[in-house]
C-alpha positions in Angstrom: 0.3 -0.2 0.0 1.0 3.1 -1.0 -0.4 7.0 0.2 -1.0 8.9 -3.4 -2.8 12.4 -2.8 -5.0 14.3 -1.3 -7.7 16.3 -2.9 -9.1 19.8 -1.9 -11.6 22.2 -4.3 -10.1 25.5 -4.3 -11.9 28.4 -5.6 -8.7 30.5 -7.4 -6.4 27.9 -9.1 -3.5 30.6 -9.5 -3.5 31.6 -5.8 -3.7 28.1 -4.8 -0.9 26.8 -7.0 1.3 30.5 -5.9 0.6 29.4 -2.6 2.0 25.8 -3.0 4.1 25.6 -5.4 6.2 29.6 -5.1 5.8 29.8 -1.5 5.7 26.4 -0.1 8.0 24.7 -3.3 5.2 21.6 -5.0 5.9 21.3 -8.5 2.9 21.4 -11.0 2.5 17.8 -12.5 -0.3 16.6 -15.0 -3.9 18.6 -15.2 -7.0 17.1 -16.4 -9.9 17.5 -17.6 -13.2 16.1 -16.5 -16.6 16.1 -17.4 -17.1 18.8 -14.8 -14.5 20.3 -13.2 -10.3 20.1 -13.8 -7.7 18.5 -11.5 -4.4 20.1 -11.1 -1.8 17.7 -9.5 0.8 19.2 -7.2 3.7 17.1 -6.3 6.4 17.1 -3.1 9.6 16.3 -5.7 11.3 14.2 -2.6 8.2 11.5 -1.4 6.0 12.2 -5.0 3.0 12.7 -2.5 0.3 14.4 -4.4 -2.1 17.4 -3.4 -4.8 17.0 -6.1 -6.4 20.6 -6.8 -9.9 20.2 -8.2 -11.7 23.2 -9.4 -15.2 22.7 -10.4 -16.8 24.7 -13.3 -19.5 26.0 -11.1 -17.9 27.1 -7.2 -20.3 27.9 -4.7 -20.1 31.9 -4.2 -18.4 31.9 -0.6 -16.0 29.2 -1.8 -16.1 25.9 0.2 -16.1 25.4 3.5 -13.1 23.8 5.3 -15.6 21.6 7.9 -14.7 20.4 11.1 -12.8 17.0 10.2 -9.7 18.0 8.2 -7.4 19.2 10.2 -4.3 20.2 8.5 -1.5 19.3 6.1 2.1 19.1 7.3 5.1 20.2 5.8 8.8 19.4 6.3 11.2 22.5 6.2 14.8 23.1 6.9 14.3 26.7 8.2 11.4 28.5 8.8 13.5 31.7 9.5 13.8 31.2 5.8 10.4 30.3 4.7 9.4 33.3 7.2 10.9 35.3 4.5 9.6 34.1 1.5 6.1 35.0 3.6 6.4 38.3 3.7 8.3 39.0 1.0 5.0 37.2 -1.0 2.6 38.9 1.7 1.4 35.5 3.3 1.0 36.0 7.0 1.6 32.9 9.8 -2.1 31.7 11.6 0.4 30.8 14.7 4.0 32.0 14.1 7.0 29.9 14.7 7.4 28.4 18.2 9.4 25.6 19.6 6.9 22.8 20.5 8.8 20.4 23.5 7.1 17.5 22.7 8.8 17.0 19.4 11.7 19.0 20.5 11.3 21.3 16.6 9.9 24.6 16.3 6.8 24.3 14.2 4.4 26.8 12.6 0.8 27.2 10.8 -0.1 29.2 8.1 -3.3 28.9 6.2 -4.0 28.4 2.1 -6.1 30.9 -0.3 -9.3 28.6 1.0 -8.9 28.5 4.7 -6.8 24.7 4.7 -4.5 24.8 7.7 -0.8 24.1 6.4 1.5 23.4 9.1 5.3 23.4 8.2 7.7 21.5 10.9 11.7 22.9 10.8 13.7 20.0 10.6 15.6 18.4 13.4 20.0 18.7 12.3 
């Protein structure tokens, strides 16, 4: 068994690509047209795990609600201070600024993607 991808519906494909590719470093993969939507795959080049963006032809006026079941995506990064520079330059803001979490002996932080999905960044232990 191998984990392949998670799917999220997005309101604005370009904003999501900017966030996940330009900020977090995922790479665009295949893009598929289905009957009522496009699927855009974004790939983590290290593990090859993907996030599938679903762009429906008809999107609810207010976008989609995240709900209360999904928690967050988690990404491992080399240095939260370097990521912070990109976040500031690109106009994003932390939901929870970087802090040291004693239980896991590393720093973590949270931000929201353009559709309100939580993303956790975990600093790699060296």
